[in-house]
N, C-alpha and C positions, 0 to 999 in steps of 0.2 A: 520352682522354676523361673528361669531368667529371665530377665525384661529389660531391656535395651532405653534407658532415657537419656537424651540430647539436645541439646541449641542449636538450633541457625546461626549463622559464623558470618562476616560475611568476609570481604577479600583478605585486608588486612589483620582480620584477628589469625586469618589461617595460614596470612606471611611471618606475621610474629611468631607463632605457633611453628611456621615448617621450621625454621632456624632451630628450634633447640633438640629438635630431633637428631638424630647422630643418622652420620650415614650406616646404614648396612651394614654388614660382613658379606665378606664372596662367598661365603657359606650360605646365609641367609640369603644372598639375589638371588645364589643356585636355586634355590629351595623356593622360592614366591616365582621363582623364572620357569621353573621347570617342576610345580608337587607330586608330578605324575610317578616321578622315578624316585618316589621315596614311598610308592605306594606296595603296600605286603603282597602275599600270595591270593590273599580270602576277596584283597581290595582289589587286581588286578585284571580279570577277568571285568570287568563293569566300564573300562576303559577302551577307548579306538586303540587297537594296535600301530597306529601308524604315529598316537602320541605317545603311547610310551620307546617307543623306539627311534621312530623318526618314517618317513617314507622312503629312504632310499632301503634301508633292512625292511619293513616292513614287506616292499615290495621283491626281498629277495626270500623273504620268509613262503608269500605264497607261490610263489612260483617254485621253490623247491618243496612244497605238497605240492603242487600240483604234477610236479617233475615224478615223484614217489609215487602218484596213483595213477600216473599211465604205467 
């Protein structure tokens, strides 16, 4: 079983460490900011549709379903 061990650091320690961390690549930044885009089919039903495709597209999907039922 994995257990995390950490020490508290102050602001100056944080600043010293932050300088050493490289900037994320554009791909990493997209993956970190929109992790839902990397979901598998098995995982996707657990996330709100608007989070996966965006609010506008989600509303279009909902409206399209309603039209087909009518």
